[in-house]
DRENPA-3360 file (N, C-alpha, C; in nm, 2 decimals, always signed):
BEGIN
1 = MPEPPLHI = -0.11/+2.32/+0.06/-0.06/+2.21/+0.13/+0.05/+2.13/+0.05 ~ +0.16/+2.09/+0.11/+0.26/+2.02/+0.03/+0.21/+1.88/-0.01 ~ +0.28/+1.83/-0.11/+0.25/+1.69/-0.15/+0.27/+1.59/-0.04 ~ +0.17/+1.50/-0.02/+0.19/+1.40/+0.09/+0.32/+1.32/+0.07 ~ +0.38/+1.28/+0.18/+0.51/+1.21/+0.16/+0.50/+1.08/+0.10 ~ +0.39/+1.01/+0.11/+0.38/+0.87/+0.06/+0.25/+0.84/+0.00 ~ +0.24/+0.72/-0.07/+0.12/+0.67/-0.12/+0.11/+0.52/-0.08 ~ -0.01/+0.48/-0.05/-0.03/+0.33/-0.04/-0.12/+0.30/-0.16;
9 = VLVEPEIP = -0.07/+0.20/-0.23/-0.14/+0.16/-0.35/-0.20/+0.02/-0.33 ~ -0.33/+0.01/-0.35/-0.39/-0.12/-0.34/-0.43/-0.17/-0.48 ~ -0.37/-0.28/-0.52/-0.40/-0.33/-0.65/-0.52/-0.43/-0.64 ~ -0.63/-0.40/-0.70/-0.75/-0.48/-0.70/-0.79/-0.54/-0.56 ~ -0.80/-0.45/-0.46/-0.84/-0.50/-0.33/-0.98/-0.57/-0.33 ~ -1.00/-0.67/-0.24/-1.12/-0.75/-0.25/-1.21/-0.73/-0.12 ~ -1.15/-0.69/-0.01/-1.22/-0.70/+0.12/-1.25/-0.55/+0.17 ~ -1.37/-0.51/+0.16/-1.40/-0.37/+0.20/-1.35/-0.32/+0.33;
17 = PNTGSIAR = -1.36/-0.40/+0.44/-1.31/-0.35/+0.57/-1.15/-0.33/+0.57 ~ -1.08/-0.41/+0.49/-0.94/-0.38/+0.48/-0.91/-0.25/+0.41 ~ -0.98/-0.22/+0.30/-0.96/-0.09/+0.23/-1.01/+0.02/+0.32 ~ -1.12/+0.01/+0.39/-1.16/+0.11/+0.48/-1.06/+0.14/+0.59 ~ -1.00/+0.04/+0.65/-0.90/+0.06/+0.76/-0.78/+0.12/+0.70 ~ -0.74/+0.09/+0.58/-0.62/+0.15/+0.52/-0.65/+0.29/+0.48 ~ -0.77/+0.32/+0.44/-0.81/+0.46/+0.41/-0.80/+0.55/+0.54 ~ -0.84/+0.49/+0.65/-0.83/+0.56/+0.78/-0.69/+0.58/+0.82;
25 = LCGATNTV = -0.60/+0.48/+0.80/-0.46/+0.50/+0.82/-0.40/+0.61/+0.73 ~ -0.44/+0.61/+0.60/-0.39/+0.71/+0.51/-0.44/+0.85/+0.56 ~ -0.56/+0.86/+0.60/-0.61/+0.99/+0.65/-0.53/+1.04/+0.77 ~ -0.50/+0.95/+0.86/-0.42/+0.98/+0.99/-0.28/+1.02/+0.96 ~ -0.22/+0.98/+0.85/-0.08/+1.01/+0.82/-0.06/+1.10/+0.70 ~ -0.17/+1.15/+0.65/-0.16/+1.24/+0.53/-0.09/+1.17/+0.41 ~ -0.13/+1.04/+0.39/-0.08/+0.95/+0.29/-0.19/+0.94/+0.18 ~ -0.15/+0.94/+0.06/-0.25/+0.92/-0.05/-0.28/+0.77/-0.06;
33 = LDLVHPLG = -0.41/+0.74/-0.08/-0.45/+0.60/-0.11/-0.48/+0.59/-0.26 ~ -0.41/+0.51/-0.33/-0.43/+0.49/-0.47/-0.50/+0.35/-0.48 ~ -0.62/+0.35/-0.55/-0.69/+0.23/-0.57/-0.69/+0.19/-0.71 ~ -0.63/+0.07/-0.74/-0.62/+0.02/-0.88/-0.73/-0.07/-0.90 ~ -0.81/-0.04/-1.00/-0.93/-0.12/-1.04/-0.90/-0.24/-1.12 ~ -0.98/-0.34/-1.13/-1.11/-0.35/-1.07/-1.11/-0.38/-0.92 ~ -1.20/-0.32/-0.85/-1.21/-0.34/-0.70/-1.31/-0.46/-0.68 ~ -1.29/-0.53/-0.58/-1.38/-0.64/-0.55/-1.50/-0.60/-0.47;
41 = FSTDDRHL = -1.54/-0.47/-0.48/-1.65/-0.42/-0.40/-1.68/-0.28/-0.46 ~ -1.80/-0.23/-0.42/-1.84/-0.09/-0.46/-1.78/+0.00/-0.35 ~ -1.74/+0.12/-0.39/-1.69/+0.22/-0.29/-1.81/+0.27/-0.21 ~ -1.93/+0.23/-0.24/-2.05/+0.27/-0.16/-2.07/+0.16/-0.05 ~ -1.99/+0.05/-0.05/-2.01/-0.06/+0.04/-2.02/-0.01/+0.19 ~ -2.12/-0.05/+0.26/-2.14/+0.00/+0.40/-2.02/-0.05/+0.49 ~ -1.96/-0.17/+0.46/-1.85/-0.21/+0.54/-1.73/-0.13/+0.52 ~ -1.71/-0.08/+0.40/-1.60/+0.01/+0.36/-1.62/+0.14/+0.43;
49 = KRAGLDYW = -1.74/+0.19/+0.43/-1.76/+0.32/+0.49/-1.75/+0.31/+0.65 ~ -1.80/+0.20/+0.70/-1.79/+0.18/+0.85/-1.65/+0.18/+0.90 ~ -1.56/+0.11/+0.82/-1.42/+0.10/+0.86/-1.35/+0.23/+0.86 ~ -1.39/+0.32/+0.77/-1.33/+0.45/+0.77/-1.40/+0.55/+0.86 ~ -1.52/+0.51/+0.91/-1.60/+0.60/+0.99/-1.63/+0.73/+0.93 ~ -1.61/+0.84/+1.00/-1.64/+0.97/+0.94/-1.51/+1.04/+0.89 ~ -1.41/+0.96/+0.86/-1.28/+1.02/+0.81/-1.27/+1.03/+0.66 ~ -1.37/+0.98/+0.59/-1.36/+0.98/+0.44/-1.33/+1.11/+0.38;
57 = PHVMIRHW = -1.39/+1.22/+0.43/-1.36/+1.35/+0.37/-1.21/+1.40/+0.38 ~ -1.14/+1.33/+0.47/-1.00/+1.37/+0.50/-0.90/+1.28/+0.44 ~ -0.94/+1.19/+0.35/-0.86/+1.09/+0.28/-0.84/+1.13/+0.14 ~ -0.72/+1.14/+0.09/-0.69/+1.17/-0.05/-0.69/+1.04/-0.13 ~ -0.79/+1.01/-0.21/-0.80/+0.89/-0.28/-0.79/+0.91/-0.43 ~ -0.70/+0.83/-0.50/-0.69/+0.84/-0.64/-0.73/+0.70/-0.70 ~ -0.81/+0.71/-0.80/-0.85/+0.58/-0.87/-0.78/+0.57/-1.00 ~ -0.74/+0.44/-1.03/-0.67/+0.41/-1.15/-0.75/+0.30/-1.22;
65 = PGIDDFLQ = -0.77/+0.31/-1.35/-0.85/+0.21/-1.42/-0.79/+0.07/-1.42 ~ -0.66/+0.06/-1.41/-0.60/-0.08/-1.41/-0.45/-0.06/-1.38 ~ -0.39/-0.18/-1.36/-0.25/-0.18/-1.32/-0.15/-0.12/-1.43 ~ -0.18/-0.14/-1.55/-0.10/-0.09/-1.66/-0.10/+0.06/-1.66 ~ -0.22/+0.12/-1.65/-0.24/+0.27/-1.64/-0.16/+0.32/-1.52 ~ -0.17/+0.26/-1.41/-0.10/+0.30/-1.29/+0.05/+0.30/-1.31 ~ +0.10/+0.19/-1.36/+0.25/+0.17/-1.37/+0.31/+0.27/-1.48 ~ +0.24/+0.29/-1.59/+0.28/+0.38/-1.69/+0.30/+0.52/-1.64;
73 = AQDERNLF = +0.22/+0.56/-1.54/+0.22/+0.70/-1.49/+0.32/+0.72/-1.38 ~ +0.40/+0.62/-1.35/+0.49/+0.63/-1.23/+0.64/+0.62/-1.27 ~ +0.72/+0.68/-1.19/+0.87/+0.67/-1.20/+0.90/+0.54/-1.12 ~ +0.95/+0.44/-1.18/+0.97/+0.31/-1.11/+1.06/+0.32/-0.99 ~ +1.14/+0.42/-0.98/+1.23/+0.44/-0.87/+1.15/+0.47/-0.74 ~ +1.02/+0.51/-0.75/+0.94/+0.54/-0.64/+0.85/+0.42/-0.60 ~ +0.86/+0.31/-0.67/+0.77/+0.20/-0.65/+0.84/+0.09/-0.56 ~ +0.76/+0.05/-0.46/+0.80/-0.06/-0.37/+0.69/-0.16/-0.36;
81 = FFTTRTGR = +0.72/-0.28/-0.40/+0.61/-0.39/-0.40/+0.63/-0.48/-0.28 ~ +0.52/-0.52/-0.22/+0.52/-0.60/-0.10/+0.45/-0.73/-0.13 ~ +0.53/-0.84/-0.10/+0.48/-0.98/-0.13/+0.54/-1.08/-0.03 ~ +0.48/-1.19/-0.02/+0.54/-1.30/+0.07/+0.64/-1.38/-0.02 ~ +0.65/-1.35/-0.15/+0.73/-1.43/-0.24/+0.87/-1.37/-0.26 ~ +0.93/-1.31/-0.16/+1.07/-1.27/-0.17/+1.13/-1.28/-0.03 ~ +1.26/-1.27/-0.02/+1.33/-1.29/+0.10/+1.38/-1.16/+0.16 ~ +1.36/-1.05/+0.08/+1.42/-0.92/+0.12/+1.32/-0.84/+0.21;
89 = AYTEATFR = +1.37/-0.82/+0.33/+1.28/-0.75/+0.43/+1.25/-0.61/+0.40 ~ +1.14/-0.56/+0.43/+1.10/-0.42/+0.41/+1.19/-0.32/+0.48 ~ +1.26/-0.36/+0.58/+1.35/-0.28/+0.66/+1.48/-0.25/+0.58 ~ +1.50/-0.33/+0.47/+1.62/-0.31/+0.39/+1.59/-0.20/+0.28 ~ +1.47/-0.16/+0.26/+1.44/-0.05/+0.17/+1.47/+0.08/+0.22 ~ +1.51/+0.17/+0.13/+1.53/+0.31/+0.17/+1.41/+0.39/+0.11 ~ +1.33/+0.44/+0.20/+1.21/+0.52/+0.15/+1.23/+0.67/+0.15 ~ +1.17/+0.73/+0.06/+1.18/+0.88/+0.04/+1.04/+0.94/+0.01;
97 = CGDMLVFG = +1.03/+1.07/+0.03/+0.91/+1.14/+0.00/+0.86/+1.10/-0.15 ~ +0.74/+1.08/-0.16/+0.68/+1.05/-0.30/+0.68/+0.90/-0.33 ~ +0.74/+0.82/-0.24/+0.74/+0.67/-0.27/+0.60/+0.62/-0.27 ~ +0.58/+0.51/-0.34/+0.45/+0.44/-0.35/+0.47/+0.29/-0.30 ~ +0.39/+0.26/-0.20/+0.40/+0.13/-0.13/+0.28/+0.05/-0.19 ~ +0.32/-0.05/-0.27/+0.22/-0.12/-0.35/+0.19/-0.26/-0.29 ~ +0.06/-0.29/-0.27/+0.01/-0.41/-0.21/-0.09/-0.48/-0.31 ~ -0.09/-0.61/-0.31/-0.18/-0.68/-0.40/-0.31/-0.73/-0.33;
105 = RETRGLPE = -0.38/-0.80/-0.40/-0.51/-0.86/-0.35/-0.49/-0.94/-0.23 ~ -0.59/-0.94/-0.14/-0.58/-1.02/-0.02/-0.56/-1.17/-0.05 ~ -0.63/-1.22/-0.15/-0.62/-1.37/-0.17/-0.51/-1.42/-0.26 ~ -0.46/-1.33/-0.35/-0.36/-1.37/-0.44/-0.23/-1.29/-0.44 ~ -0.23/-1.17/-0.38/-0.12/-1.09/-0.38/-0.11/-1.01/-0.52 ~ +0.01/-0.97/-0.55/+0.04/-0.90/-0.67/+0.06/-1.00/-0.79 ~ +0.02/-0.97/-0.91/+0.04/-1.06/-1.02/+0.18/-1.10/-1.04 ~ +0.20/-1.22/-1.08/+0.34/-1.28/-1.10/+0.42/-1.20/-1.20;
113 = EILALYQD = +0.36/-1.15/-1.30/+0.43/-1.07/-1.40/+0.48/-0.94/-1.35 ~ +0.41/-0.88/-1.26/+0.46/-0.76/-1.19/+0.57/-0.79/-1.10 ~ +0.56/-0.89/-1.02/+0.67/-0.93/-0.93/+0.80/-0.97/-1.01 ~ +0.78/-1.03/-1.13/+0.90/-1.07/-1.21/+0.96/-0.94/-1.27 ~ +0.88/-0.85/-1.32/+0.93/-0.73/-1.38/+1.00/-0.64/-1.28 ~ +0.95/-0.64/-1.16/+1.01/-0.55/-1.06/+1.07/-0.62/-0.94 ~ +1.13/-0.74/-0.97/+1.19/-0.82/-0.86/+1.29/-0.75/-0.77 ~ +1.36/-0.65/-0.83/+1.46/-0.58/-0.75/+1.39/-0.48/-0.66;
121 = RCYTIPME = +1.26/-0.46/-0.67/+1.19/-0.36/-0.59/+1.08/-0.43/-0.50 ~ +1.10/-0.56/-0.48/+1.00/-0.64/-0.40/+1.06/-0.66/-0.26 ~ +0.97/-0.65/-0.16/+1.01/-0.66/-0.02/+0.90/-0.74/+0.05 ~ +0.93/-0.80/+0.17/+0.84/-0.87/+0.25/+0.84/-0.83/+0.39 ~ +0.75/-0.87/+0.47/+0.75/-0.85/+0.61/+0.78/-0.99/+0.67 ~ +0.90/-1.00/+0.73/+0.94/-1.14/+0.78/+0.84/-1.18/+0.89 ~ +0.82/-1.31/+0.89/+0.73/-1.37/+0.99/+0.81/-1.49/+1.06 ~ +0.80/-1.50/+1.18/+0.87/-1.60/+1.26/+0.81/-1.74/+1.25;
129 = NPHIRSLN = +0.68/-1.75/+1.23/+0.61/-1.88/+1.24/+0.58/-1.92/+1.09 ~ +0.64/-2.03/+1.05/+0.63/-2.08/+0.91/+0.49/-2.13/+0.88 ~ +0.40/-2.15/+0.98/+0.27/-2.20/+0.96/+0.17/-2.09/+0.93 ~ +0.22/-1.96/+0.94/+0.13/-1.85/+0.90/+0.17/-1.80/+0.76 ~ +0.08/-1.80/+0.67/+0.11/-1.77/+0.53/+0.13/-1.62/+0.51 ~ +0.05/-1.53/+0.57/+0.07/-1.39/+0.55/-0.01/-1.31/+0.66 ~ +0.02/-1.18/+0.66/-0.05/-1.09/+0.75/-0.17/-1.03/+0.68 ~ -0.26/-0.98/+0.76/-0.38/-0.90/+0.71/-0.32/-0.78/+0.63;
137 = LAMSAGIV = -0.39/-0.75/+0.52/-0.35/-0.64/+0.43/-0.34/-0.51/+0.50 ~ -0.44/-0.48/+0.59/-0.44/-0.35/+0.66/-0.32/-0.34/+0.76 ~ -0.29/-0.46/+0.82/-0.18/-0.46/+0.92/-0.05/-0.44/+0.84 ~ -0.04/-0.51/+0.73/+0.09/-0.50/+0.65/+0.11/-0.36/+0.60 ~ +0.01/-0.30/+0.55/+0.02/-0.16/+0.51/+0.06/-0.07/+0.62 ~ +0.01/-0.09/+0.74/+0.05/-0.01/+0.86/+0.19/-0.02/+0.90 ~ +0.24/-0.15/+0.90/+0.37/-0.18/+0.94/+0.47/-0.11/+0.84 ~ +0.45/-0.12/+0.71/+0.54/-0.07/+0.61/+0.53/+0.09/+0.61;
145 = LYEALRQI = +0.41/+0.14/+0.62/+0.39/+0.28/+0.61/+0.47/+0.35/+0.73 ~ +0.45/+0.30/+0.85/+0.52/+0.37/+0.96/+0.67/+0.35/+0.95 ~ +0.72/+0.24/+0.90/+0.87/+0.24/+0.88/+0.91/+0.34/+0.78 ~ +0.84/+0.36/+0.67/+0.87/+0.46/+0.57/+0.87/+0.60/+0.63 ~ +0.76/+0.63/+0.70/+0.75/+0.76/+0.77/+0.87/+0.78/+0.87 ~ +0.90/+0.68/+0.94/+1.01/+0.69/+1.03/+1.14/+0.73/+0.96 ~ +1.17/+0.66/+0.85/+1.29/+0.69/+0.78/+1.29/+0.83/+0.72 ~ +1.18/+0.87/+0.67/+1.17/+1.01/+0.61/+1.19/+1.11/+0.72;
153 = RLRQRP = +1.13/+1.09/+0.83/+1.14/+1.19/+0.94/+1.28/+1.19/+1.00 ~ +1.35/+1.08/+1.00/+1.49/+1.08/+1.05/+1.58/+1.17/+0.96 ~ +1.55/+1.16/+0.83/+1.63/+1.24/+0.74/+1.60/+1.39/+0.74 ~ +1.48/+1.42/+0.79/+1.44/+1.56/+0.79/+1.48/+1.63/+0.92 ~ +1.53/+1.56/+1.01/+1.58/+1.62/+1.14/+1.70/+1.70/+1.11 ~ +1.71/+1.82/+1.18/+1.83/+1.91/+1.16/+1.96/+1.84/+1.22;
% end
């Protein structure tokens, strides 16, 4: 089987149902789910398992001991970071096979030092209502993943 076109990377996720929903999304799209530890839950958590239902055997999951280990193993040209702390929309990114869509914790997002180091690789999902701080992590991952897949598929057409 060929290498999956994309990765969703969750840095220190905290809420089991979000990770479970994202795992299900990854299984449906043949996307790798990279989990950067520490996690805010056990991977045996019943809420995590319920959100993924019976799809867990069909999800490619890679575990990383920490953010530094993950970043050192990557080509930074494949990294795309998503945050509410930038003005550049995700639709301005050009996605390719092998790219890694990196999302932070539900409560705090990605660490400031990561955002500063990779500020030219940071994107956001624009929101029309200024009273809403952010979108749910699983929803955000789905929005960006399907845009990336759309772009990749457009380039693959004859």
